N, CA, C, O and CB atoms as a CASP TS submission, in Angstrom:
PFRMAT TS
TARGET T0000
AUTHOR 0000-0000-0000
METHOD Language model
MODEL 1
PARENT N/A
ATOM      1  N   UNK     1       0.838  -1.180   0.000  1.00  0.00           N
ATOM      2  CA  UNK     1       0.000   0.000   0.000  1.00  0.00           C
ATOM      3  C   UNK     1       0.886   1.248   0.000  1.00  0.00           C
ATOM      4  O   UNK     1       1.904   1.311   0.691  1.00  0.00           O
ATOM      5  CB  UNK     1      -0.956  -0.004   1.219  1.00  0.00           C
ATOM      6  N   UNK     2       0.479   2.216  -0.778  1.00  0.00           N
ATOM      7  CA  UNK     2       1.252   3.440  -0.926  1.00  0.00           C
ATOM      8  C   UNK     2       0.643   4.524  -0.037  1.00  0.00           C
ATOM      9  O   UNK     2      -0.571   4.733  -0.030  1.00  0.00           O
ATOM     10  CB  UNK     2       1.293   3.898  -2.414  1.00  0.00           C
ATOM     11  N   UNK     3       1.500   5.201   0.705  1.00  0.00           N
ATOM     12  CA  UNK     3       1.024   6.251   1.606  1.00  0.00           C
ATOM     13  C   UNK     3       0.576   7.479   0.816  1.00  0.00           C
ATOM     14  O   UNK     3       0.957   7.668  -0.339  1.00  0.00           O
ATOM     15  CB  UNK     3       2.125   6.639   2.612  1.00  0.00           C
ATOM     16  N   UNK     4      -0.226   8.290   1.453  1.00  0.00           N
ATOM     17  CA  UNK     4      -0.682   9.536   0.821  1.00  0.00           C
ATOM     18  C   UNK     4       0.505  10.455   0.523  1.00  0.00           C
ATOM     19  O   UNK     4       0.525  11.139  -0.501  1.00  0.00           O
ATOM     20  CB  UNK     4      -1.706  10.262   1.728  1.00  0.00           C
ATOM     21  N   UNK     5       1.487  10.468   1.418  1.00  0.00           N
ATOM     22  CA  UNK     5       2.674  11.301   1.206  1.00  0.00           C
ATOM     23  C   UNK     5       3.422  10.854  -0.053  1.00  0.00           C
ATOM     24  O   UNK     5       3.891  11.681  -0.835  1.00  0.00           O
ATOM     25  CB  UNK     5       3.610  11.237   2.440  1.00  0.00           C
ATOM     26  N   UNK     6       3.526   9.535  -0.234  1.00  0.00           N
ATOM     27  CA  UNK     6       4.211   9.019  -1.417  1.00  0.00           C
ATOM     28  C   UNK     6       3.422   9.357  -2.674  1.00  0.00           C
ATOM     29  O   UNK     6       4.012   9.726  -3.690  1.00  0.00           O
ATOM     30  CB  UNK     6       4.416   7.498  -1.307  1.00  0.00           C
ATOM     31  N   UNK     7       2.109   9.238  -2.623  1.00  0.00           N
ATOM     32  CA  UNK     7       1.271   9.582  -3.769  1.00  0.00           C
ATOM     33  C   UNK     7       1.448  11.053  -4.148  1.00  0.00           C
ATOM     34  O   UNK     7       1.557  11.388  -5.328  1.00  0.00           O
ATOM     35  CB  UNK     7      -0.208   9.286  -3.461  1.00  0.00           C
ATOM     36  N   UNK     8       1.477  11.919  -3.149  1.00  0.00           N
ATOM     37  CA  UNK     8       1.661  13.353  -3.400  1.00  0.00           C
ATOM     38  C   UNK     8       3.045  13.643  -3.956  1.00  0.00           C
ATOM     39  O   UNK     8       3.195  14.469  -4.856  1.00  0.00           O
ATOM     40  CB  UNK     8       1.441  14.155  -2.117  1.00  0.00           C
ATOM     41  N   UNK     9       4.058  12.964  -3.423  1.00  0.00           N
ATOM     42  CA  UNK     9       5.420  13.160  -3.921  1.00  0.00           C
ATOM     43  C   UNK     9       5.526  12.713  -5.381  1.00  0.00           C
ATOM     44  O   UNK     9       6.174  13.373  -6.194  1.00  0.00           O
ATOM     45  CB  UNK     9       6.433  12.383  -3.048  1.00  0.00           C
ATOM     46  N   UNK    10       4.892  11.601  -5.702  1.00  0.00           N
ATOM     47  CA  UNK    10       4.894  11.106  -7.077  1.00  0.00           C
ATOM     48  C   UNK    10       4.177  12.086  -8.000  1.00  0.00           C
ATOM     49  O   UNK    10       4.662  12.397  -9.088  1.00  0.00           O
ATOM     50  CB  UNK    10       4.234   9.720  -7.154  1.00  0.00           C
ATOM     51  N   UNK    11       3.027  12.564  -7.560  1.00  0.00           N
ATOM     52  CA  UNK    11       2.251  13.525  -8.361  1.00  0.00           C
ATOM     53  C   UNK    11       3.065  14.794  -8.610  1.00  0.00           C
ATOM     54  O   UNK    11       3.088  15.313  -9.726  1.00  0.00           O
ATOM     55  CB  UNK    11       0.917  13.877  -7.651  1.00  0.00           C
ATOM     56  N   UNK    12       3.732  15.291  -7.564  1.00  0.00           N
ATOM     57  CA  UNK    12       4.549  16.496  -7.686  1.00  0.00           C
ATOM     58  C   UNK    12       5.718  16.259  -8.648  1.00  0.00           C
ATOM     59  O   UNK    12       6.002  17.100  -9.501  1.00  0.00           O
ATOM     60  CB  UNK    12       5.073  16.933  -6.302  1.00  0.00           C
ATOM     61  N   UNK    13       6.392  15.115  -8.509  1.00  0.00           N
ATOM     62  CA  UNK    13       7.531  14.803  -9.377  1.00  0.00           C
ATOM     63  C   UNK    13       7.089  14.761 -10.839  1.00  0.00           C
ATOM     64  O   UNK    13       7.756  15.317 -11.712  1.00  0.00           O
ATOM     65  CB  UNK    13       8.173  13.455  -8.973  1.00  0.00           C
ATOM     66  N   UNK    14       5.968  14.103 -11.097  1.00  0.00           N
ATOM     67  CA  UNK    14       5.471  14.000 -12.467  1.00  0.00           C
ATOM     68  C   UNK    14       5.095  15.368 -13.028  1.00  0.00           C
ATOM     69  O   UNK    14       5.322  15.650 -14.205  1.00  0.00           O
ATOM     70  CB  UNK    14       4.268  13.063 -12.523  1.00  0.00           C
ATOM     71  N   UNK    15       4.517  16.213 -12.177  1.00  0.00           N
ATOM     72  CA  UNK    15       4.148  17.565 -12.617  1.00  0.00           C
ATOM     73  C   UNK    15       5.389  18.393 -12.941  1.00  0.00           C
ATOM     74  O   UNK    15       5.369  19.218 -13.854  1.00  0.00           O
ATOM     75  CB  UNK    15       3.310  18.273 -11.536  1.00  0.00           C
ATOM     76  N   UNK    16       6.460  18.172 -12.197  1.00  0.00           N
ATOM     77  CA  UNK    16       7.693  18.927 -12.396  1.00  0.00           C
ATOM     78  C   UNK    16       8.571  18.346 -13.506  1.00  0.00           C
ATOM     79  O   UNK    16       9.524  18.991 -13.943  1.00  0.00           O
ATOM     80  CB  UNK    16       8.475  18.974 -11.104  1.00  0.00           C
ATOM     81  N   UNK    17       8.257  17.142 -13.960  1.00  0.00           N
ATOM     82  CA  UNK    17       9.059  16.464 -14.984  1.00  0.00           C
ATOM     83  C   UNK    17       8.164  15.903 -16.088  1.00  0.00           C
ATOM     84  O   UNK    17       8.107  14.688 -16.280  1.00  0.00           O
ATOM     85  CB  UNK    17       9.896  15.332 -14.354  1.00  0.00           C
ATOM     86  N   UNK    18       7.469  16.771 -16.809  1.00  0.00           N
ATOM     87  CA  UNK    18       6.499  16.287 -17.795  1.00  0.00           C
ATOM     88  C   UNK    18       7.116  15.486 -18.946  1.00  0.00           C
ATOM     89  O   UNK    18       6.472  14.585 -19.484  1.00  0.00           O
ATOM     90  CB  UNK    18       5.751  17.451 -18.360  1.00  0.00           C
ATOM     91  N   UNK    19       8.344  15.804 -19.321  1.00  0.00           N
ATOM     92  CA  UNK    19       8.964  15.048 -20.406  1.00  0.00           C
ATOM     93  C   UNK    19       9.287  13.615 -19.978  1.00  0.00           C
ATOM     94  O   UNK    19       9.123  12.677 -20.757  1.00  0.00           O
ATOM     95  CB  UNK    19      10.237  15.753 -20.879  1.00  0.00           C
ATOM     96  N   UNK    20       9.741  13.457 -18.750  1.00  0.00           N
ATOM     97  CA  UNK    20       9.990  12.109 -18.242  1.00  0.00           C
ATOM     98  C   UNK    20       8.687  11.331 -18.145  1.00  0.00           C
ATOM     99  O   UNK    20       8.639  10.145 -18.472  1.00  0.00           O
ATOM    100  CB  UNK    20      10.683  12.164 -16.870  1.00  0.00           C
ATOM    101  N   UNK    21       7.624  12.001 -17.692  1.00  0.00           N
ATOM    102  CA  UNK    21       6.324  11.345 -17.591  1.00  0.00           C
ATOM    103  C   UNK    21       5.851  10.883 -18.969  1.00  0.00           C
ATOM    104  O   UNK    21       5.360   9.764 -19.117  1.00  0.00           O
ATOM    105  CB  UNK    21       5.286  12.293 -16.958  1.00  0.00           C
ATOM    106  N   UNK    22       5.999  11.734 -19.964  1.00  0.00           N
ATOM    107  CA  UNK    22       5.617  11.370 -21.326  1.00  0.00           C
ATOM    108  C   UNK    22       6.420  10.166 -21.802  1.00  0.00           C
ATOM    109  O   UNK    22       5.872   9.231 -22.386  1.00  0.00           O
ATOM    110  CB  UNK    22       5.821  12.558 -22.280  1.00  0.00           C
ATOM    111  N   UNK    23       7.712  10.200 -21.548  1.00  0.00           N
ATOM    112  CA  UNK    23       8.592   9.099 -21.944  1.00  0.00           C
ATOM    113  C   UNK    23       8.149   7.793 -21.286  1.00  0.00           C
ATOM    114  O   UNK    23       7.993   6.774 -21.959  1.00  0.00           O
ATOM    115  CB  UNK    23      10.055   9.415 -21.571  1.00  0.00           C
ATOM    116  N   UNK    24       7.946   7.829 -19.961  1.00  0.00           N
ATOM    117  CA  UNK    24       7.546   6.617 -19.233  1.00  0.00           C
ATOM    118  C   UNK    24       6.186   6.112 -19.678  1.00  0.00           C
ATOM    119  O   UNK    24       5.975   4.903 -19.779  1.00  0.00           O
ATOM    120  CB  UNK    24       7.526   6.883 -17.736  1.00  0.00           C
ATOM    121  N   UNK    25       5.262   7.025 -19.946  1.00  0.00           N
ATOM    122  CA  UNK    25       3.927   6.629 -20.406  1.00  0.00           C
ATOM    123  C   UNK    25       4.013   5.887 -21.735  1.00  0.00           C
ATOM    124  O   UNK    25       3.408   4.829 -21.907  1.00  0.00           O
ATOM    125  CB  UNK    25       3.014   7.862 -20.546  1.00  0.00           C
ATOM    126  N   UNK    26       4.769   6.451 -22.667  1.00  0.00           N
ATOM    127  CA  UNK    26       4.893   5.816 -23.983  1.00  0.00           C
ATOM    128  C   UNK    26       5.608   4.476 -23.904  1.00  0.00           C
ATOM    129  O   UNK    26       5.238   3.523 -24.590  1.00  0.00           O
ATOM    130  CB  UNK    26       5.634   6.734 -24.941  1.00  0.00           C
ATOM    131  N   UNK    27       6.628   4.410 -23.070  1.00  0.00           N
ATOM    132  CA  UNK    27       7.353   3.157 -22.887  1.00  0.00           C
ATOM    133  C   UNK    27       6.416   2.100 -22.310  1.00  0.00           C
ATOM    134  O   UNK    27       6.440   0.944 -22.734  1.00  0.00           O
ATOM    135  CB  UNK    27       8.578   3.362 -21.964  1.00  0.00           C
ATOM    136  N   UNK    28       5.608   2.492 -21.358  1.00  0.00           N
ATOM    137  CA  UNK    28       4.652   1.568 -20.757  1.00  0.00           C
ATOM    138  C   UNK    28       3.607   1.096 -21.747  1.00  0.00           C
ATOM    139  O   UNK    28       3.206  -0.067 -21.722  1.00  0.00           O
ATOM    140  CB  UNK    28       3.976   2.216 -19.579  1.00  0.00           C
ATOM    141  N   UNK    29       3.163   1.988 -22.619  1.00  0.00           N
ATOM    142  CA  UNK    29       2.189   1.610 -23.635  1.00  0.00           C
ATOM    143  C   UNK    29       2.774   0.569 -24.592  1.00  0.00           C
ATOM    144  O   UNK    29       2.112  -0.405 -24.949  1.00  0.00           O
ATOM    145  CB  UNK    29       1.724   2.847 -24.414  1.00  0.00           C
ATOM    146  N   UNK    30       4.011   0.790 -24.994  1.00  0.00           N
ATOM    147  CA  UNK    30       4.664  -0.160 -25.897  1.00  0.00           C
ATOM    148  C   UNK    30       4.816  -1.519 -25.228  1.00  0.00           C
ATOM    149  O   UNK    30       4.513  -2.551 -25.826  1.00  0.00           O
ATOM    150  CB  UNK    30       6.038   0.370 -26.339  1.00  0.00           C
ATOM    151  N   UNK    31       5.280  -1.513 -24.003  1.00  0.00           N
ATOM    152  CA  UNK    31       5.436  -2.778 -23.276  1.00  0.00           C
ATOM    153  C   UNK    31       4.099  -3.458 -23.035  1.00  0.00           C
ATOM    154  O   UNK    31       3.998  -4.684 -23.086  1.00  0.00           O
ATOM    155  CB  UNK    31       6.138  -2.540 -21.947  1.00  0.00           C
ATOM    156  N   UNK    32       3.077  -2.660 -22.772  1.00  0.00           N
ATOM    157  CA  UNK    32       1.745  -3.222 -22.567  1.00  0.00           C
ATOM    158  C   UNK    32       1.227  -3.948 -23.794  1.00  0.00           C
ATOM    159  O   UNK    32       0.557  -4.973 -23.675  1.00  0.00           O
ATOM    160  CB  UNK    32       0.779  -2.133 -22.181  1.00  0.00           C
ATOM    161  N   UNK    33       1.534  -3.425 -24.973  1.00  0.00           N
ATOM    162  CA  UNK    33       1.136  -4.073 -26.221  1.00  0.00           C
ATOM    163  C   UNK    33       1.935  -5.355 -26.449  1.00  0.00           C
ATOM    164  O   UNK    33       1.391  -6.367 -26.891  1.00  0.00           O
ATOM    165  CB  UNK    33       1.326  -3.116 -27.406  1.00  0.00           C
ATOM    166  N   UNK    34       3.213  -5.300 -26.145  1.00  0.00           N
ATOM    167  CA  UNK    34       4.087  -6.447 -26.382  1.00  0.00           C
ATOM    168  C   UNK    34       3.855  -7.556 -25.360  1.00  0.00           C
ATOM    169  O   UNK    34       3.799  -8.731 -25.722  1.00  0.00           O
ATOM    170  CB  UNK    34       5.545  -6.010 -26.349  1.00  0.00           C
ATOM    171  N   UNK    35       3.722  -7.192 -24.095  1.00  0.00           N
ATOM    172  CA  UNK    35       3.668  -8.178 -23.013  1.00  0.00           C
ATOM    173  C   UNK    35       2.270  -8.450 -22.476  1.00  0.00           C
ATOM    174  O   UNK    35       2.127  -8.909 -21.343  1.00  0.00           O
ATOM    175  CB  UNK    35       4.530  -7.726 -21.895  1.00  0.00           C
ATOM    176  N   UNK    36       1.243  -8.177 -23.262  1.00  0.00           N
ATOM    177  CA  UNK    36      -0.132  -8.363 -22.802  1.00  0.00           C
ATOM    178  C   UNK    36      -0.379  -9.825 -22.409  1.00  0.00           C
ATOM    179  O   UNK    36       0.080 -10.747 -23.083  1.00  0.00           O
ATOM    180  CB  UNK    36      -1.129  -7.927 -23.898  1.00  0.00           C
ATOM    181  N   UNK    37      -1.105 -10.016 -21.319  1.00  0.00           N
ATOM    182  CA  UNK    37      -1.475 -11.354 -20.866  1.00  0.00           C
ATOM    183  C   UNK    37      -2.669 -11.813 -21.693  1.00  0.00           C
ATOM    184  O   UNK    37      -3.777 -11.304 -21.523  1.00  0.00           O
ATOM    185  CB  UNK    37      -1.805 -11.373 -19.331  1.00  0.00           C
ATOM    186  N   UNK    38      -2.450 -12.756 -22.571  1.00  0.00           N
ATOM    187  CA  UNK    38      -3.495 -13.198 -23.492  1.00  0.00           C
ATOM    188  C   UNK    38      -4.514 -14.118 -22.840  1.00  0.00           C
ATOM    189  O   UNK    38      -5.503 -14.493 -23.470  1.00  0.00           O
ATOM    190  CB  UNK    38      -2.876 -13.897 -24.666  1.00  0.00           C
ATOM    191  N   UNK    39      -4.286 -14.485 -21.588  1.00  0.00           N
ATOM    192  CA  UNK    39      -5.252 -15.327 -20.871  1.00  0.00           C
ATOM    193  C   UNK    39      -6.273 -14.504 -20.099  1.00  0.00           C
ATOM    194  O   UNK    39      -7.318 -15.016 -19.698  1.00  0.00           O
ATOM    195  CB  UNK    39      -4.525 -16.259 -19.918  1.00  0.00           C
ATOM    196  N   UNK    40      -5.965 -13.220 -19.891  1.00  0.00           N
ATOM    197  CA  UNK    40      -6.911 -12.337 -19.216  1.00  0.00           C
ATOM    198  C   UNK    40      -7.976 -11.893 -20.200  1.00  0.00           C
ATOM    199  O   UNK    40      -7.740 -11.846 -21.407  1.00  0.00           O
ATOM    200  CB  UNK    40      -6.192 -11.113 -18.604  1.00  0.00           C
ATOM    201  N   UNK    41      -9.130 -11.574 -19.685  1.00  0.00           N
ATOM    202  CA  UNK    41     -10.243 -11.149 -20.540  1.00  0.00           C
ATOM    203  C   UNK    41     -10.285  -9.625 -20.601  1.00  0.00           C
ATOM    204  O   UNK    41     -11.088  -8.985 -19.922  1.00  0.00           O
ATOM    205  CB  UNK    41     -11.597 -11.712 -20.014  1.00  0.00           C
ATOM    206  N   UNK    42      -9.409  -9.057 -21.424  1.00  0.00           N
ATOM    207  CA  UNK    42      -9.405  -7.620 -21.651  1.00  0.00           C
ATOM    208  C   UNK    42      -9.708  -7.372 -23.122  1.00  0.00           C
ATOM    209  O   UNK    42      -9.619  -8.283 -23.944  1.00  0.00           O
ATOM    210  CB  UNK    42      -8.040  -6.980 -21.239  1.00  0.00           C
ATOM    211  N   UNK    43     -10.060  -6.149 -23.442  1.00  0.00           N
ATOM    212  CA  UNK    43     -10.333  -5.834 -24.848  1.00  0.00           C
ATOM    213  C   UNK    43      -9.107  -6.102 -25.717  1.00  0.00           C
ATOM    214  O   UNK    43      -9.223  -6.641 -26.817  1.00  0.00           O
ATOM    215  CB  UNK    43     -10.770  -4.367 -24.994  1.00  0.00           C
ATOM    216  N   UNK    44      -7.942  -5.725 -25.217  1.00  0.00           N
ATOM    217  CA  UNK    44      -6.727  -5.925 -25.998  1.00  0.00           C
ATOM    218  C   UNK    44      -6.446  -7.407 -26.204  1.00  0.00           C
ATOM    219  O   UNK    44      -6.154  -7.828 -27.324  1.00  0.00           O
ATOM    220  CB  UNK    44      -5.539  -5.255 -25.314  1.00  0.00           C
ATOM    221  N   UNK    45      -6.530  -8.204 -25.142  1.00  0.00           N
ATOM    222  CA  UNK    45      -6.247  -9.639 -25.295  1.00  0.00           C
ATOM    223  C   UNK    45      -7.268 -10.298 -26.214  1.00  0.00           C
ATOM    224  O   UNK    45      -6.915 -11.183 -26.994  1.00  0.00           O
ATOM    225  CB  UNK    45      -6.245 -10.340 -23.924  1.00  0.00           C
ATOM    226  N   UNK    46      -8.511  -9.884 -26.134  1.00  0.00           N
ATOM    227  CA  UNK    46      -9.532 -10.437 -27.027  1.00  0.00           C
ATOM    228  C   UNK    46      -9.234 -10.059 -28.477  1.00  0.00           C
ATOM    229  O   UNK    46      -9.339 -10.894 -29.375  1.00  0.00           O
ATOM    230  CB  UNK    46     -10.937  -9.937 -26.621  1.00  0.00           C
ATOM    231  N   UNK    47      -8.864  -8.803 -28.700  1.00  0.00           N
ATOM    232  CA  UNK    47      -8.550  -8.352 -30.059  1.00  0.00           C
ATOM    233  C   UNK    47      -7.348  -9.117 -30.612  1.00  0.00           C
ATOM    234  O   UNK    47      -7.344  -9.509 -31.779  1.00  0.00           O
ATOM    235  CB  UNK    47      -8.270  -6.833 -30.076  1.00  0.00           C
ATOM    236  N   UNK    48      -6.339  -9.327 -29.786  1.00  0.00           N
ATOM    237  CA  UNK    48      -5.143 -10.055 -30.230  1.00  0.00           C
ATOM    238  C   UNK    48      -5.478 -11.508 -30.512  1.00  0.00           C
ATOM    239  O   UNK    48      -5.053 -12.062 -31.526  1.00  0.00           O
ATOM    240  CB  UNK    48      -4.025  -9.965 -29.176  1.00  0.00           C
ATOM    241  N   UNK    49      -6.242 -12.131 -29.614  1.00  0.00           N
ATOM    242  CA  UNK    49      -6.589 -13.539 -29.804  1.00  0.00           C
ATOM    243  C   UNK    49      -7.432 -13.756 -31.060  1.00  0.00           C
ATOM    244  O   UNK    49      -7.349 -14.814 -31.684  1.00  0.00           O
ATOM    245  CB  UNK    49      -7.337 -14.061 -28.584  1.00  0.00           C
ATOM    246  N   UNK    50      -8.232 -12.776 -31.431  1.00  0.00           N
ATOM    247  CA  UNK    50      -9.028 -12.883 -32.653  1.00  0.00           C
ATOM    248  C   UNK    50      -8.198 -12.580 -33.906  1.00  0.00           C
ATOM    249  O   UNK    50      -8.602 -12.916 -35.019  1.00  0.00           O
ATOM    250  CB  UNK    50     -10.224 -11.934 -32.580  1.00  0.00           C
ATOM    251  N   UNK    51      -7.063 -11.959 -33.720  1.00  0.00           N
ATOM    252  CA  UNK    51      -6.201 -11.573 -34.846  1.00  0.00           C
ATOM    253  C   UNK    51      -4.759 -11.995 -34.580  1.00  0.00           C
ATOM    254  O   UNK    51      -3.827 -11.219 -34.789  1.00  0.00           O
ATOM    255  CB  UNK    51      -6.274 -10.048 -35.093  1.00  0.00           C
ATOM    256  N   UNK    52      -4.591 -13.209 -34.127  1.00  0.00           N
ATOM    257  CA  UNK    52      -3.273 -13.668 -33.675  1.00  0.00           C
ATOM    258  C   UNK    52      -2.201 -13.576 -34.763  1.00  0.00           C
ATOM    259  O   UNK    52      -1.080 -13.153 -34.482  1.00  0.00           O
ATOM    260  CB  UNK    52      -3.371 -15.096 -33.186  1.00  0.00           C
ATOM    261  N   UNK    53      -2.521 -13.956 -35.976  1.00  0.00           N
ATOM    262  CA  UNK    53      -1.523 -13.896 -37.055  1.00  0.00           C
ATOM    263  C   UNK    53      -1.103 -12.460 -37.335  1.00  0.00           C
ATOM    264  O   UNK    53       0.073 -12.194 -37.584  1.00  0.00           O
ATOM    265  CB  UNK    53      -2.076 -14.537 -38.335  1.00  0.00           C
ATOM    266  N   UNK    54      -2.051 -11.540 -37.298  1.00  0.00           N
ATOM    267  CA  UNK    54      -1.730 -10.124 -37.494  1.00  0.00           C
ATOM    268  C   UNK    54      -0.844  -9.626 -36.353  1.00  0.00           C
ATOM    269  O   UNK    54       0.100  -8.868 -36.579  1.00  0.00           O
ATOM    270  CB  UNK    54      -3.024  -9.275 -37.586  1.00  0.00           C
ATOM    271  N   UNK    55      -1.151 -10.056 -35.127  1.00  0.00           N
ATOM    272  CA  UNK    55      -0.364  -9.667 -33.952  1.00  0.00           C
ATOM    273  C   UNK    55       1.081 -10.152 -34.099  1.00  0.00           C
ATOM    274  O   UNK    55       2.021  -9.415 -33.805  1.00  0.00           O
ATOM    275  CB  UNK    55      -0.997 -10.240 -32.656  1.00  0.00           C
ATOM    276  N   UNK    56       1.246 -11.380 -34.550  1.00  0.00           N
ATOM    277  CA  UNK    56       2.586 -11.928 -34.750  1.00  0.00           C
ATOM    278  C   UNK    56       3.329 -11.106 -35.799  1.00  0.00           C
ATOM    279  O   UNK    56       4.497 -10.763 -35.615  1.00  0.00           O
ATOM    280  CB  UNK    56       2.514 -13.415 -35.175  1.00  0.00           C
ATOM    281  N   UNK    57       2.651 -10.796 -36.890  1.00  0.00           N
ATOM    282  CA  UNK    57       3.277  -9.964 -37.931  1.00  0.00           C
ATOM    283  C   UNK    57       3.638  -8.582 -37.395  1.00  0.00           C
ATOM    284  O   UNK    57       4.699  -8.045 -37.714  1.00  0.00           O
ATOM    285  CB  UNK    57       2.339  -9.824 -39.142  1.00  0.00           C
ATOM    286  N   UNK    58       2.753  -8.010 -36.582  1.00  0.00           N
ATOM    287  CA  UNK    58       3.028  -6.687 -36.014  1.00  0.00           C
ATOM    288  C   UNK    58       4.219  -6.720 -35.065  1.00  0.00           C
ATOM    289  O   UNK    58       5.026  -5.790 -35.056  1.00  0.00           O
ATOM    290  CB  UNK    58       1.797  -6.160 -35.281  1.00  0.00           C
ATOM    291  N   UNK    59       4.339  -7.783 -34.265  1.00  0.00           N
ATOM    292  CA  UNK    59       5.495  -7.902 -33.368  1.00  0.00           C
ATOM    293  C   UNK    59       6.787  -8.031 -34.166  1.00  0.00           C
ATOM    294  O   UNK    59       7.811  -7.455 -33.799  1.00  0.00           O
ATOM    295  CB  UNK    59       5.329  -9.112 -32.430  1.00  0.00           C
ATOM    296  N   UNK    60       6.735  -8.791 -35.261  1.00  0.00           N
ATOM    297  CA  UNK    60       7.920  -8.913 -36.117  1.00  0.00           C
ATOM    298  C   UNK    60       8.296  -7.563 -36.715  1.00  0.00           C
ATOM    299  O   UNK    60       9.473  -7.213 -36.795  1.00  0.00           O
ATOM    300  CB  UNK    60       7.675  -9.939 -37.241  1.00  0.00           C
ATOM    301  N   UNK    61       7.285  -6.811 -37.132  1.00  0.00           N
ATOM    302  CA  UNK    61       7.539  -5.487 -37.703  1.00  0.00           C
ATOM    303  C   UNK    61       8.136  -4.552 -36.646  1.00  0.00           C
ATOM    304  O   UNK    61       9.078  -3.811 -36.929  1.00  0.00           O
ATOM    305  CB  UNK    61       6.233  -4.886 -38.277  1.00  0.00           C
ATOM    306  N   UNK    62       7.588  -4.590 -35.438  1.00  0.00           N
ATOM    307  CA  UNK    62       8.134  -3.772 -34.357  1.00  0.00           C
ATOM    308  C   UNK    62       9.572  -4.169 -34.059  1.00  0.00           C
ATOM    309  O   UNK    62      10.420  -3.308 -33.825  1.00  0.00           O
ATOM    310  CB  UNK    62       7.273  -3.905 -33.091  1.00  0.00           C
ATOM    311  N   UNK    63       9.849  -5.460 -34.067  1.00  0.00           N
ATOM    312  CA  UNK    63      11.208  -5.945 -33.825  1.00  0.00           C
ATOM    313  C   UNK    63      12.169  -5.381 -34.866  1.00  0.00           C
ATOM    314  O   UNK    63      13.259  -4.912 -34.542  1.00  0.00           O
ATOM    315  CB  UNK    63      11.246  -7.486 -33.843  1.00  0.00           C
ATOM    316  N   UNK    64      11.745  -5.438 -36.101  1.00  0.00           N
ATOM    317  CA  UNK    64      12.567  -4.900 -37.189  1.00  0.00           C
ATOM    318  C   UNK    64      12.765  -3.390 -37.028  1.00  0.00           C
ATOM    319  O   UNK    64      13.868  -2.877 -37.214  1.00  0.00           O
ATOM    320  CB  UNK    64      11.919  -5.208 -38.556  1.00  0.00           C
ATOM    321  N   UNK    65      11.699  -2.695 -36.684  1.00  0.00           N
ATOM    322  CA  UNK    65      11.789  -1.243 -36.474  1.00  0.00           C
ATOM    323  C   UNK    65      12.752  -0.907 -35.336  1.00  0.00           C
ATOM    324  O   UNK    65      13.521   0.050 -35.428  1.00  0.00           O
ATOM    325  CB  UNK    65      10.398  -0.658 -36.174  1.00  0.00           C
ATOM    326  N   UNK    66      12.704  -1.688 -34.278  1.00  0.00           N
ATOM    327  CA  UNK    66      13.591  -1.462 -33.133  1.00  0.00           C
ATOM    328  C   UNK    66      15.041  -1.713 -33.529  1.00  0.00           C
ATOM    329  O   UNK    66      15.924  -0.930 -33.179  1.00  0.00           O
ATOM    330  CB  UNK    66      13.195  -2.369 -31.948  1.00  0.00           C
ATOM    331  N   UNK    67      15.291  -2.790 -34.249  1.00  0.00           N
ATOM    332  CA  UNK    67      16.649  -3.088 -34.710  1.00  0.00           C
ATOM    333  C   UNK    67      17.181  -1.953 -35.591  1.00  0.00           C
ATOM    334  O   UNK    67      18.334  -1.545 -35.452  1.00  0.00           O
ATOM    335  CB  UNK    67      16.674  -4.426 -35.487  1.00  0.00           C
ATOM    336  N   UNK    68      16.354  -1.454 -36.479  1.00  0.00           N
ATOM    337  CA  UNK    68      16.778  -0.359 -37.359  1.00  0.00           C
ATOM    338  C   UNK    68      17.038   0.905 -36.560  1.00  0.00           C
ATOM    339  O   UNK    68      18.011   1.615 -36.815  1.00  0.00           O
ATOM    340  CB  UNK    68      15.722  -0.090 -38.437  1.00  0.00           C
ATOM    341  N   UNK    69      16.183   1.185 -35.604  1.00  0.00           N
ATOM    342  CA  UNK    69      16.338   2.386 -34.782  1.00  0.00           C
ATOM    343  C   UNK    69      17.642   2.318 -33.987  1.00  0.00           C
ATOM    344  O   UNK    69      18.355   3.315 -33.872  1.00  0.00           O
ATOM    345  CB  UNK    69      15.131   2.551 -33.825  1.00  0.00           C
ATOM    346  N   UNK    70      17.951   1.145 -33.442  1.00  0.00           N
ATOM    347  CA  UNK    70      19.208   0.975 -32.701  1.00  0.00           C
ATOM    348  C   UNK    70      20.412   1.227 -33.607  1.00  0.00           C
ATOM    349  O   UNK    70      21.371   1.885 -33.203  1.00  0.00           O
ATOM    350  CB  UNK    70      19.290  -0.441 -32.094  1.00  0.00           C
ATOM    351  N   UNK    71      20.359   0.706 -34.823  1.00  0.00           N
ATOM    352  CA  UNK    71      21.454   0.920 -35.773  1.00  0.00           C
ATOM    353  C   UNK    71      21.599   2.417 -36.065  1.00  0.00           C
ATOM    354  O   UNK    71      22.710   2.948 -36.073  1.00  0.00           O
ATOM    355  CB  UNK    71      21.206   0.125 -37.092  1.00  0.00           C
ATOM    356  N   UNK    72      20.481   3.086 -36.303  1.00  0.00           N
ATOM    357  CA  UNK    72      20.514   4.519 -36.608  1.00  0.00           C
ATOM    358  C   UNK    72      21.099   5.333 -35.458  1.00  0.00           C
ATOM    359  O   UNK    72      21.882   6.257 -35.679  1.00  0.00           O
ATOM    360  CB  UNK    72      19.112   5.018 -36.931  1.00  0.00           C
ATOM    361  N   UNK    73      20.721   4.991 -34.243  1.00  0.00           N
ATOM    362  CA  UNK    73      21.184   5.747 -33.079  1.00  0.00           C
ATOM    363  C   UNK    73      22.638   5.483 -32.731  1.00  0.00           C
ATOM    364  O   UNK    73      23.299   6.330 -32.131  1.00  0.00           O
ATOM    365  CB  UNK    73      20.329   5.425 -31.893  1.00  0.00           C
ATOM    366  N   UNK    74      23.133   4.327 -33.101  1.00  0.00           N
ATOM    367  CA  UNK    74      24.513   3.964 -32.754  1.00  0.00           C
ATOM    368  C   UNK    74      25.522   4.440 -33.783  1.00  0.00           C
ATOM    369  O   UNK    74      26.723   4.239 -33.600  1.00  0.00           O
ATOM    370  CB  UNK    74      24.631   2.470 -32.596  1.00  0.00           C
ATOM    371  N   UNK    75      25.071   5.058 -34.845  1.00  0.00           N
ATOM    372  CA  UNK    75      26.000   5.560 -35.870  1.00  0.00           C
ATOM    373  C   UNK    75      26.523   6.916 -35.500  1.00  0.00           C
ATOM    374  O   UNK    75      27.316   7.495 -36.242  1.00  0.00           O
ATOM    375  CB  UNK    75      25.327   5.624 -37.232  1.00  0.00           C
TER
END
């Protein structure tokens, strides 16, 4: 359980660091798409389970995009 003081400190930190918050939010969204629990009954898991082949293709495409991005950034 998180104390009220910790919640307020977190809220204040996020308000004072909006770019970090944006970064963390986007990173979490990407991970949420990649690491979704397909056994849970959520809209996303249902959509993926109904379109599993498309999901696999999309993960492969994301993998390729990530590899290319790493190459670009390391040059």
